mmJSON file of the N, C-alpha and C atoms, coordinates in Angstrom:
{"data_MODEL":{"atom_site":{
"group_PDB":["ATOM","ATOM","ATOM","ATOM","ATOM","ATOM","ATOM","ATOM","ATOM","ATOM","ATOM","ATOM","ATOM","ATOM","ATOM","ATOM","ATOM","ATOM","ATOM","ATOM","ATOM","ATOM","ATOM","ATOM","ATOM","ATOM","ATOM","ATOM","ATOM","ATOM","ATOM","ATOM","ATOM","ATOM","ATOM","ATOM","ATOM","ATOM","ATOM","ATOM","ATOM","ATOM","ATOM","ATOM","ATOM","ATOM","ATOM","ATOM","ATOM","ATOM","ATOM","ATOM","ATOM","ATOM","ATOM","ATOM","ATOM","ATOM","ATOM","ATOM","ATOM","ATOM","ATOM","ATOM","ATOM","ATOM","ATOM","ATOM","ATOM","ATOM","ATOM","ATOM","ATOM","ATOM","ATOM","ATOM","ATOM","ATOM","ATOM","ATOM","ATOM","ATOM","ATOM","ATOM","ATOM","ATOM","ATOM","ATOM","ATOM","ATOM","ATOM","ATOM","ATOM","ATOM","ATOM","ATOM","ATOM","ATOM","ATOM","ATOM","ATOM","ATOM","ATOM","ATOM","ATOM","ATOM","ATOM","ATOM","ATOM","ATOM","ATOM","ATOM","ATOM","ATOM","ATOM","ATOM","ATOM","ATOM","ATOM","ATOM","ATOM","ATOM","ATOM","ATOM","ATOM","ATOM","ATOM","ATOM","ATOM","ATOM","ATOM","ATOM","ATOM","ATOM","ATOM","ATOM","ATOM","ATOM","ATOM","ATOM","ATOM","ATOM","ATOM","ATOM","ATOM","ATOM","ATOM","ATOM","ATOM","ATOM","ATOM","ATOM","ATOM","ATOM","ATOM","ATOM","ATOM","ATOM","ATOM","ATOM","ATOM","ATOM","ATOM","ATOM","ATOM","ATOM","ATOM","ATOM","ATOM","ATOM","ATOM","ATOM","ATOM","ATOM","ATOM","ATOM","ATOM","ATOM","ATOM","ATOM","ATOM","ATOM","ATOM","ATOM","ATOM","ATOM","ATOM","ATOM","ATOM","ATOM","ATOM","ATOM","ATOM","ATOM","ATOM","ATOM","ATOM","ATOM","ATOM","ATOM","ATOM"],
"id":[1,2,3,4,5,6,7,8,9,10,11,12,13,14,15,16,17,18,19,20,21,22,23,24,25,26,27,28,29,30,31,32,33,34,35,36,37,38,39,40,41,42,43,44,45,46,47,48,49,50,51,52,53,54,55,56,57,58,59,60,61,62,63,64,65,66,67,68,69,70,71,72,73,74,75,76,77,78,79,80,81,82,83,84,85,86,87,88,89,90,91,92,93,94,95,96,97,98,99,100,101,102,103,104,105,106,107,108,109,110,111,112,113,114,115,116,117,118,119,120,121,122,123,124,125,126,127,128,129,130,131,132,133,134,135,136,137,138,139,140,141,142,143,144,145,146,147,148,149,150,151,152,153,154,155,156,157,158,159,160,161,162,163,164,165,166,167,168,169,170,171,172,173,174,175,176,177,178,179,180,181,182,183,184,185,186,187,188,189,190,191,192,193,194,195,196,197,198,199,200,201],
"type_symbol":["N","C","C","N","C","C","N","C","C","N","C","C","N","C","C","N","C","C","N","C","C","N","C","C","N","C","C","N","C","C","N","C","C","N","C","C","N","C","C","N","C","C","N","C","C","N","C","C","N","C","C","N","C","C","N","C","C","N","C","C","N","C","C","N","C","C","N","C","C","N","C","C","N","C","C","N","C","C","N","C","C","N","C","C","N","C","C","N","C","C","N","C","C","N","C","C","N","C","C","N","C","C","N","C","C","N","C","C","N","C","C","N","C","C","N","C","C","N","C","C","N","C","C","N","C","C","N","C","C","N","C","C","N","C","C","N","C","C","N","C","C","N","C","C","N","C","C","N","C","C","N","C","C","N","C","C","N","C","C","N","C","C","N","C","C","N","C","C","N","C","C","N","C","C","N","C","C","N","C","C","N","C","C","N","C","C","N","C","C","N","C","C","N","C","C","N","C","C","N","C","C"],
"label_atom_id":["N","CA","C","N","CA","C","N","CA","C","N","CA","C","N","CA","C","N","CA","C","N","CA","C","N","CA","C","N","CA","C","N","CA","C","N","CA","C","N","CA","C","N","CA","C","N","CA","C","N","CA","C","N","CA","C","N","CA","C","N","CA","C","N","CA","C","N","CA","C","N","CA","C","N","CA","C","N","CA","C","N","CA","C","N","CA","C","N","CA","C","N","CA","C","N","CA","C","N","CA","C","N","CA","C","N","CA","C","N","CA","C","N","CA","C","N","CA","C","N","CA","C","N","CA","C","N","CA","C","N","CA","C","N","CA","C","N","CA","C","N","CA","C","N","CA","C","N","CA","C","N","CA","C","N","CA","C","N","CA","C","N","CA","C","N","CA","C","N","CA","C","N","CA","C","N","CA","C","N","CA","C","N","CA","C","N","CA","C","N","CA","C","N","CA","C","N","CA","C","N","CA","C","N","CA","C","N","CA","C","N","CA","C","N","CA","C","N","CA","C","N","CA","C","N","CA","C","N","CA","C","N","CA","C"],
"label_alt_id":[null,null,null,null,null,null,null,null,null,null,null,null,null,null,null,null,null,null,null,null,null,null,null,null,null,null,null,null,null,null,null,null,null,null,null,null,null,null,null,null,null,null,null,null,null,null,null,null,null,null,null,null,null,null,null,null,null,null,null,null,null,null,null,null,null,null,null,null,null,null,null,null,null,null,null,null,null,null,null,null,null,null,null,null,null,null,null,null,null,null,null,null,null,null,null,null,null,null,null,null,null,null,null,null,null,null,null,null,null,null,null,null,null,null,null,null,null,null,null,null,null,null,null,null,null,null,null,null,null,null,null,null,null,null,null,null,null,null,null,null,null,null,null,null,null,null,null,null,null,null,null,null,null,null,null,null,null,null,null,null,null,null,null,null,null,null,null,null,null,null,null,null,null,null,null,null,null,null,null,null,null,null,null,null,null,null,null,null,null,null,null,null,null,null,null,null,null,null,null,null,null],
"label_comp_id":["MET","MET","MET","ARG","ARG","ARG","VAL","VAL","VAL","GLN","GLN","GLN","LYS","LYS","LYS","LEU","LEU","LEU","ASP","ASP","ASP","ASN","ASN","ASN","GLN","GLN","GLN","ASP","ASP","ASP","ILE","ILE","ILE","TYR","TYR","TYR","LYS","LYS","LYS","THR","THR","THR","ALA","ALA","ALA","SER","SER","SER","TYR","TYR","TYR","MET","MET","MET","MET","MET","MET","ASN","ASN","ASN","LEU","LEU","LEU","PHE","PHE","PHE","ARG","ARG","ARG","LYS","LYS","LYS","ALA","ALA","ALA","VAL","VAL","VAL","LYS","LYS","LYS","GLU","GLU","GLU","ALA","ALA","ALA","LYS","LYS","LYS","GLU","GLU","GLU","VAL","VAL","VAL","ASN","ASN","ASN","ARG","ARG","ARG","LYS","LYS","LYS","ASN","ASN","ASN","GLY","GLY","GLY","LEU","LEU","LEU","PRO","PRO","PRO","ASN","ASN","ASN","ASP","ASP","ASP","PHE","PHE","PHE","VAL","VAL","VAL","ILE","ILE","ILE","ASN","ASN","ASN","GLY","GLY","GLY","LYS","LYS","LYS","ARG","ARG","ARG","PHE","PHE","PHE","TYR","TYR","TYR","GLU","GLU","GLU","LEU","LEU","LEU","PRO","PRO","PRO","ASP","ASP","ASP","GLY","GLY","GLY","GLN","GLN","GLN","ILE","ILE","ILE","VAL","VAL","VAL","GLU","GLU","GLU","TYR","TYR","TYR","ASN","ASN","ASN","PRO","PRO","PRO","LEU","LEU","LEU","ASP","ASP","ASP","GLU","GLU","GLU","LYS","LYS","LYS","LYS","LYS","LYS"],
"label_asym_id":["A","A","A","A","A","A","A","A","A","A","A","A","A","A","A","A","A","A","A","A","A","A","A","A","A","A","A","A","A","A","A","A","A","A","A","A","A","A","A","A","A","A","A","A","A","A","A","A","A","A","A","A","A","A","A","A","A","A","A","A","A","A","A","A","A","A","A","A","A","A","A","A","A","A","A","A","A","A","A","A","A","A","A","A","A","A","A","A","A","A","A","A","A","A","A","A","A","A","A","A","A","A","A","A","A","A","A","A","A","A","A","A","A","A","A","A","A","A","A","A","A","A","A","A","A","A","A","A","A","A","A","A","A","A","A","A","A","A","A","A","A","A","A","A","A","A","A","A","A","A","A","A","A","A","A","A","A","A","A","A","A","A","A","A","A","A","A","A","A","A","A","A","A","A","A","A","A","A","A","A","A","A","A","A","A","A","A","A","A","A","A","A","A","A","A","A","A","A","A","A","A"],
"label_entity_id":["1","1","1","1","1","1","1","1","1","1","1","1","1","1","1","1","1","1","1","1","1","1","1","1","1","1","1","1","1","1","1","1","1","1","1","1","1","1","1","1","1","1","1","1","1","1","1","1","1","1","1","1","1","1","1","1","1","1","1","1","1","1","1","1","1","1","1","1","1","1","1","1","1","1","1","1","1","1","1","1","1","1","1","1","1","1","1","1","1","1","1","1","1","1","1","1","1","1","1","1","1","1","1","1","1","1","1","1","1","1","1","1","1","1","1","1","1","1","1","1","1","1","1","1","1","1","1","1","1","1","1","1","1","1","1","1","1","1","1","1","1","1","1","1","1","1","1","1","1","1","1","1","1","1","1","1","1","1","1","1","1","1","1","1","1","1","1","1","1","1","1","1","1","1","1","1","1","1","1","1","1","1","1","1","1","1","1","1","1","1","1","1","1","1","1","1","1","1","1","1","1"],
"label_seq_id":[1,1,1,2,2,2,3,3,3,4,4,4,5,5,5,6,6,6,7,7,7,8,8,8,9,9,9,10,10,10,11,11,11,12,12,12,13,13,13,14,14,14,15,15,15,16,16,16,17,17,17,18,18,18,19,19,19,20,20,20,21,21,21,22,22,22,23,23,23,24,24,24,25,25,25,26,26,26,27,27,27,28,28,28,29,29,29,30,30,30,31,31,31,32,32,32,33,33,33,34,34,34,35,35,35,36,36,36,37,37,37,38,38,38,39,39,39,40,40,40,41,41,41,42,42,42,43,43,43,44,44,44,45,45,45,46,46,46,47,47,47,48,48,48,49,49,49,50,50,50,51,51,51,52,52,52,53,53,53,54,54,54,55,55,55,56,56,56,57,57,57,58,58,58,59,59,59,60,60,60,61,61,61,62,62,62,63,63,63,64,64,64,65,65,65,66,66,66,67,67,67],
"pdbx_PDB_ins_code":[null,null,null,null,null,null,null,null,null,null,null,null,null,null,null,null,null,null,null,null,null,null,null,null,null,null,null,null,null,null,null,null,null,null,null,null,null,null,null,null,null,null,null,null,null,null,null,null,null,null,null,null,null,null,null,null,null,null,null,null,null,null,null,null,null,null,null,null,null,null,null,null,null,null,null,null,null,null,null,null,null,null,null,null,null,null,null,null,null,null,null,null,null,null,null,null,null,null,null,null,null,null,null,null,null,null,null,null,null,null,null,null,null,null,null,null,null,null,null,null,null,null,null,null,null,null,null,null,null,null,null,null,null,null,null,null,null,null,null,null,null,null,null,null,null,null,null,null,null,null,null,null,null,null,null,null,null,null,null,null,null,null,null,null,null,null,null,null,null,null,null,null,null,null,null,null,null,null,null,null,null,null,null,null,null,null,null,null,null,null,null,null,null,null,null,null,null,null,null,null,null],
"Cartn_x":[1.066,0.107,0.796,0.384,1.33,0.601,0.89,0.934,1.181,0.272,0.566,0.453,1.953,2.019,1.114,0.548,-0.177,0.401,0.371,1.094,0.633,-0.286,-0.565,-0.293,0.704,1.692,0.3,-0.417,-1.447,-2.175,-2.232,-2.664,-2.394,-1.095,-0.326,0.122,0.188,0.332,-1.201,-1.954,-3.501,-3.976,-3.427,-3.119,-2.384,-1.242,-0.297,-0.689,-1.474,-1.691,-3.379,-3.811,-5.348,-4.474,-3.845,-3.173,-2.495,-1.662,-1.049,-2.71,-3.391,-4.631,-5.414,-5.579,-6.466,-5.409,-3.829,-2.971,-2.972,-3.244,-3.193,-4.394,-5.558,-6.916,-7.163,-6.104,-6.043,-5.349,-4.766,-3.704,-4.534,-4.664,-5.328,-6.579,-7.368,-8.331,-8.198,-6.705,-6.088,-5.88,-5.349,-5.008,-6.368,-7.348,-8.526,-9.275,-9.397,-9.503,-8.461,-7.207,-6.229,-7.021,-6.623,-7.311,-8.505,-9.514,-10.85,-10.927,-9.533,-10.09,-10.391,-10.331,-11.128,-9.613,-9.692,-9.098,-8.761,-7.735,-7.91,-7.69,-8.44,-8.147,-7.542,-7.246,-6.265,-6.045,-5.956,-5.91,-4.617,-4.061,-2.826,-3.448,-2.887,-3.302,-4.683,-5.626,-6.951,-7.397,-6.052,-6.643,-6.779,-7.464,-7.744,-7.585,-6.609,-6.035,-6.583,-6.445,-6.721,-5.877,-5.414,-4.519,-5.5,-4.794,-5.22,-4.634,-5.656,-4.534,-3.218,-3.062,-2.092,-0.727,-1.099,-0.36,-0.394,-0.87,-0.809,-1.551,-1.544,-2.039,-2.518,-3.997,-4.601,-5.605,-5.766,-6.299,-8.09,-8.366,-10.092,-10.399,-11.945,-12.429,-12.126,-11.886,-12.128,-13.035,-14.059,-15.355,-16.483,-16.302,-17.309,-17.708,-18.725,-19.317,-19.32,-19.452,-19.025,-18.107,-16.917,-15.752,-15.52],
"Cartn_y":[-0.992,-0.235,1.575,2.221,3.248,4.869,5.764,6.26,7.554,8.374,9.975,11.13,11.472,12.584,13.568,14.526,16.252,16.983,18.105,18.775,20.421,20.427,21.109,20.712,21.552,21.314,22.073,22.538,22.629,21.695,20.696,19.427,18.497,18.32,17.707,18.743,19.718,20.184,20.237,20.242,20.085,18.562,17.497,16.242,16.294,17.093,16.688,17.003,18.357,19.112,18.456,17.754,16.897,15.832,15.052,13.946,14.19,15.63,15.975,16.051,16.962,17.12,15.678,14.66,13.711,12.774,12.777,12.527,12.81,14.177,14.782,14.569,14.28,14.44,13.033,11.822,10.547,10.18,11.084,10.903,11.598,12.657,13.262,12.67,11.593,10.681,9.51,9.293,7.997,8.269,9.887,10.33,10.232,10.908,10.816,9.587,8.537,7.459,6.729,7.108,6.523,6.938,8.673,9.208,8.689,8.364,7.971,6.302,5.536,4.099,3.202,3.933,3.21,2.476,1.406,0.545,1.308,1.41,1.422,0.331,0.739,-0.826,-0.353,-1.707,-1.255,-2.442,-2.731,-3.939,-3.831,-5.5,-5.739,-6.533,-6.848,-8.512,-8.652,-7.481,-7.982,-8.985,-8.891,-9.498,-7.624,-7.959,-6.73,-6.866,-5.519,-5.958,-4.646,-4.835,-4.202,-3.168,-1.961,-1.284,-0.812,-1.756,-1.259,0.05,0.856,2.108,2.18,0.884,0.345,0.382,-0.111,-0.173,-1.549,-2.566,-3.744,-4.06,-4.985,-5.511,-6.761,-6.921,-7.845,-8.08,-9.372,-9.707,-9.931,-9.916,-9.87,-8.409,-8.49,-7.111,-6.853,-5.873,-5.815,-5.521,-4.729,-4.157,-5.393,-6.63,-7.403,-8.027,-8.207,-8.291,-9.943,-10.613,-12.225,-12.611,-11.466,-12.829,-12.288],
"Cartn_z":[0.378,0.024,-0.311,-1.168,-1.138,-0.598,0.689,0.969,0.673,-0.122,-0.697,0.319,0.341,1.378,0.67,1.863,1.479,1.48,0.959,0.371,1.411,1.858,3.361,4.544,4.892,6.465,7.184,7.653,8.32,8.852,7.871,8.368,8.937,9.068,9.883,11.018,11.153,12.359,13.145,12.66,13.169,13.727,12.999,13.244,14.673,14.656,15.709,17.006,17.135,18.235,18.64,18.07,18.592,19.059,18.524,19.132,20.706,20.26,22.319,22.905,22.111,23.504,24.016,22.837,23.174,24.221,23.854,24.749,26.475,26.655,27.759,28.574,27.583,28.167,28.888,28.252,28.275,29.689,29.899,31.061,32.318,32.222,32.76,33.76,32.701,32.796,33.975,33.367,34.473,35.81,35.932,36.987,37.953,37.463,38.197,38.746,37.713,38.206,39.364,39.337,40.821,41.239,41.748,42.868,43.573,42.573,43.102,43.174,43.433,43.722,42.331,41.363,39.999,39.043,38.414,37.556,36.365,35.873,34.2,33.053,32.439,31.738,30.403,29.93,28.616,27.546,26.675,25.465,24.984,25.15,24.026,23.735,22.516,21.5,21.906,22.089,22.37,23.661,24.436,25.539,26.316,27.39,28.436,29.531,30.071,31.493,32.281,33.44,34.518,35.529,35.606,36.232,37.437,38.509,39.76,39.966,41.181,41.572,42.279,42.603,43.646,42.377,41.211,39.914,39.601,40.51,39.891,38.678,37.812,36.549,36.807,36.476,36.72,35.385,35.213,34.128,33.869,35.093,35.352,36.315,36.031,36.273,37.485,38.432,39.44,40.192,39.449,39.494,39.162,38.998,38.582,40.263,40.254,41.529,41.762,40.482,40.876,41.078,40.928,41.437,42.909],
"occupancy":[1.0,1.0,1.0,1.0,1.0,1.0,1.0,1.0,1.0,1.0,1.0,1.0,1.0,1.0,1.0,1.0,1.0,1.0,1.0,1.0,1.0,1.0,1.0,1.0,1.0,1.0,1.0,1.0,1.0,1.0,1.0,1.0,1.0,1.0,1.0,1.0,1.0,1.0,1.0,1.0,1.0,1.0,1.0,1.0,1.0,1.0,1.0,1.0,1.0,1.0,1.0,1.0,1.0,1.0,1.0,1.0,1.0,1.0,1.0,1.0,1.0,1.0,1.0,1.0,1.0,1.0,1.0,1.0,1.0,1.0,1.0,1.0,1.0,1.0,1.0,1.0,1.0,1.0,1.0,1.0,1.0,1.0,1.0,1.0,1.0,1.0,1.0,1.0,1.0,1.0,1.0,1.0,1.0,1.0,1.0,1.0,1.0,1.0,1.0,1.0,1.0,1.0,1.0,1.0,1.0,1.0,1.0,1.0,1.0,1.0,1.0,1.0,1.0,1.0,1.0,1.0,1.0,1.0,1.0,1.0,1.0,1.0,1.0,1.0,1.0,1.0,1.0,1.0,1.0,1.0,1.0,1.0,1.0,1.0,1.0,1.0,1.0,1.0,1.0,1.0,1.0,1.0,1.0,1.0,1.0,1.0,1.0,1.0,1.0,1.0,1.0,1.0,1.0,1.0,1.0,1.0,1.0,1.0,1.0,1.0,1.0,1.0,1.0,1.0,1.0,1.0,1.0,1.0,1.0,1.0,1.0,1.0,1.0,1.0,1.0,1.0,1.0,1.0,1.0,1.0,1.0,1.0,1.0,1.0,1.0,1.0,1.0,1.0,1.0,1.0,1.0,1.0,1.0,1.0,1.0,1.0,1.0,1.0,1.0,1.0,1.0],
"B_iso_or_equiv":[0.0,0.0,0.0,0.0,0.0,0.0,0.0,0.0,0.0,0.0,0.0,0.0,0.0,0.0,0.0,0.0,0.0,0.0,0.0,0.0,0.0,0.0,0.0,0.0,0.0,0.0,0.0,0.0,0.0,0.0,0.0,0.0,0.0,0.0,0.0,0.0,0.0,0.0,0.0,0.0,0.0,0.0,0.0,0.0,0.0,0.0,0.0,0.0,0.0,0.0,0.0,0.0,0.0,0.0,0.0,0.0,0.0,0.0,0.0,0.0,0.0,0.0,0.0,0.0,0.0,0.0,0.0,0.0,0.0,0.0,0.0,0.0,0.0,0.0,0.0,0.0,0.0,0.0,0.0,0.0,0.0,0.0,0.0,0.0,0.0,0.0,0.0,0.0,0.0,0.0,0.0,0.0,0.0,0.0,0.0,0.0,0.0,0.0,0.0,0.0,0.0,0.0,0.0,0.0,0.0,0.0,0.0,0.0,0.0,0.0,0.0,0.0,0.0,0.0,0.0,0.0,0.0,0.0,0.0,0.0,0.0,0.0,0.0,0.0,0.0,0.0,0.0,0.0,0.0,0.0,0.0,0.0,0.0,0.0,0.0,0.0,0.0,0.0,0.0,0.0,0.0,0.0,0.0,0.0,0.0,0.0,0.0,0.0,0.0,0.0,0.0,0.0,0.0,0.0,0.0,0.0,0.0,0.0,0.0,0.0,0.0,0.0,0.0,0.0,0.0,0.0,0.0,0.0,0.0,0.0,0.0,0.0,0.0,0.0,0.0,0.0,0.0,0.0,0.0,0.0,0.0,0.0,0.0,0.0,0.0,0.0,0.0,0.0,0.0,0.0,0.0,0.0,0.0,0.0,0.0,0.0,0.0,0.0,0.0,0.0,0.0],
"pdbx_formal_charge":[null,null,null,null,null,null,null,null,null,null,null,null,null,null,null,null,null,null,null,null,null,null,null,null,null,null,null,null,null,null,null,null,null,null,null,null,null,null,null,null,null,null,null,null,null,null,null,null,null,null,null,null,null,null,null,null,null,null,null,null,null,null,null,null,null,null,null,null,null,null,null,null,null,null,null,null,null,null,null,null,null,null,null,null,null,null,null,null,null,null,null,null,null,null,null,null,null,null,null,null,null,null,null,null,null,null,null,null,null,null,null,null,null,null,null,null,null,null,null,null,null,null,null,null,null,null,null,null,null,null,null,null,null,null,null,null,null,null,null,null,null,null,null,null,null,null,null,null,null,null,null,null,null,null,null,null,null,null,null,null,null,null,null,null,null,null,null,null,null,null,null,null,null,null,null,null,null,null,null,null,null,null,null,null,null,null,null,null,null,null,null,null,null,null,null,null,null,null,null,null,null],
"auth_seq_id":[1,1,1,2,2,2,3,3,3,4,4,4,5,5,5,6,6,6,7,7,7,8,8,8,9,9,9,10,10,10,11,11,11,12,12,12,13,13,13,14,14,14,15,15,15,16,16,16,17,17,17,18,18,18,19,19,19,20,20,20,21,21,21,22,22,22,23,23,23,24,24,24,25,25,25,26,26,26,27,27,27,28,28,28,29,29,29,30,30,30,31,31,31,32,32,32,33,33,33,34,34,34,35,35,35,36,36,36,37,37,37,38,38,38,39,39,39,40,40,40,41,41,41,42,42,42,43,43,43,44,44,44,45,45,45,46,46,46,47,47,47,48,48,48,49,49,49,50,50,50,51,51,51,52,52,52,53,53,53,54,54,54,55,55,55,56,56,56,57,57,57,58,58,58,59,59,59,60,60,60,61,61,61,62,62,62,63,63,63,64,64,64,65,65,65,66,66,66,67,67,67],
"auth_comp_id":["MET","MET","MET","ARG","ARG","ARG","VAL","VAL","VAL","GLN","GLN","GLN","LYS","LYS","LYS","LEU","LEU","LEU","ASP","ASP","ASP","ASN","ASN","ASN","GLN","GLN","GLN","ASP","ASP","ASP","ILE","ILE","ILE","TYR","TYR","TYR","LYS","LYS","LYS","THR","THR","THR","ALA","ALA","ALA","SER","SER","SER","TYR","TYR","TYR","MET","MET","MET","MET","MET","MET","ASN","ASN","ASN","LEU","LEU","LEU","PHE","PHE","PHE","ARG","ARG","ARG","LYS","LYS","LYS","ALA","ALA","ALA","VAL","VAL","VAL","LYS","LYS","LYS","GLU","GLU","GLU","ALA","ALA","ALA","LYS","LYS","LYS","GLU","GLU","GLU","VAL","VAL","VAL","ASN","ASN","ASN","ARG","ARG","ARG","LYS","LYS","LYS","ASN","ASN","ASN","GLY","GLY","GLY","LEU","LEU","LEU","PRO","PRO","PRO","ASN","ASN","ASN","ASP","ASP","ASP","PHE","PHE","PHE","VAL","VAL","VAL","ILE","ILE","ILE","ASN","ASN","ASN","GLY","GLY","GLY","LYS","LYS","LYS","ARG","ARG","ARG","PHE","PHE","PHE","TYR","TYR","TYR","GLU","GLU","GLU","LEU","LEU","LEU","PRO","PRO","PRO","ASP","ASP","ASP","GLY","GLY","GLY","GLN","GLN","GLN","ILE","ILE","ILE","VAL","VAL","VAL","GLU","GLU","GLU","TYR","TYR","TYR","ASN","ASN","ASN","PRO","PRO","PRO","LEU","LEU","LEU","ASP","ASP","ASP","GLU","GLU","GLU","LYS","LYS","LYS","LYS","LYS","LYS"],
"auth_asym_id":["A","A","A","A","A","A","A","A","A","A","A","A","A","A","A","A","A","A","A","A","A","A","A","A","A","A","A","A","A","A","A","A","A","A","A","A","A","A","A","A","A","A","A","A","A","A","A","A","A","A","A","A","A","A","A","A","A","A","A","A","A","A","A","A","A","A","A","A","A","A","A","A","A","A","A","A","A","A","A","A","A","A","A","A","A","A","A","A","A","A","A","A","A","A","A","A","A","A","A","A","A","A","A","A","A","A","A","A","A","A","A","A","A","A","A","A","A","A","A","A","A","A","A","A","A","A","A","A","A","A","A","A","A","A","A","A","A","A","A","A","A","A","A","A","A","A","A","A","A","A","A","A","A","A","A","A","A","A","A","A","A","A","A","A","A","A","A","A","A","A","A","A","A","A","A","A","A","A","A","A","A","A","A","A","A","A","A","A","A","A","A","A","A","A","A","A","A","A","A","A","A"],
"auth_atom_id":["N","CA","C","N","CA","C","N","CA","C","N","CA","C","N","CA","C","N","CA","C","N","CA","C","N","CA","C","N","CA","C","N","CA","C","N","CA","C","N","CA","C","N","CA","C","N","CA","C","N","CA","C","N","CA","C","N","CA","C","N","CA","C","N","CA","C","N","CA","C","N","CA","C","N","CA","C","N","CA","C","N","CA","C","N","CA","C","N","CA","C","N","CA","C","N","CA","C","N","CA","C","N","CA","C","N","CA","C","N","CA","C","N","CA","C","N","CA","C","N","CA","C","N","CA","C","N","CA","C","N","CA","C","N","CA","C","N","CA","C","N","CA","C","N","CA","C","N","CA","C","N","CA","C","N","CA","C","N","CA","C","N","CA","C","N","CA","C","N","CA","C","N","CA","C","N","CA","C","N","CA","C","N","CA","C","N","CA","C","N","CA","C","N","CA","C","N","CA","C","N","CA","C","N","CA","C","N","CA","C","N","CA","C","N","CA","C","N","CA","C","N","CA","C","N","CA","C","N","CA","C","N","CA","C"],
"pdbx_PDB_model_num":[1,1,1,1,1,1,1,1,1,1,1,1,1,1,1,1,1,1,1,1,1,1,1,1,1,1,1,1,1,1,1,1,1,1,1,1,1,1,1,1,1,1,1,1,1,1,1,1,1,1,1,1,1,1,1,1,1,1,1,1,1,1,1,1,1,1,1,1,1,1,1,1,1,1,1,1,1,1,1,1,1,1,1,1,1,1,1,1,1,1,1,1,1,1,1,1,1,1,1,1,1,1,1,1,1,1,1,1,1,1,1,1,1,1,1,1,1,1,1,1,1,1,1,1,1,1,1,1,1,1,1,1,1,1,1,1,1,1,1,1,1,1,1,1,1,1,1,1,1,1,1,1,1,1,1,1,1,1,1,1,1,1,1,1,1,1,1,1,1,1,1,1,1,1,1,1,1,1,1,1,1,1,1,1,1,1,1,1,1,1,1,1,1,1,1,1,1,1,1,1,1]
}}}
């Protein structure tokens, strides 16, 4: 697959700005979750993991009442 570069540099600047904005928002949301004692979830190779507020990584949902 061939990728065509765009001539308009403003598109790249806008995309970079938006990515930085999104990264900052995600980082802040993770911090709020930690402060409130909630786990952060993420996916690696299609498998879901949870980071507990103490930094421990687990494969089960800690908020699931069945466990």
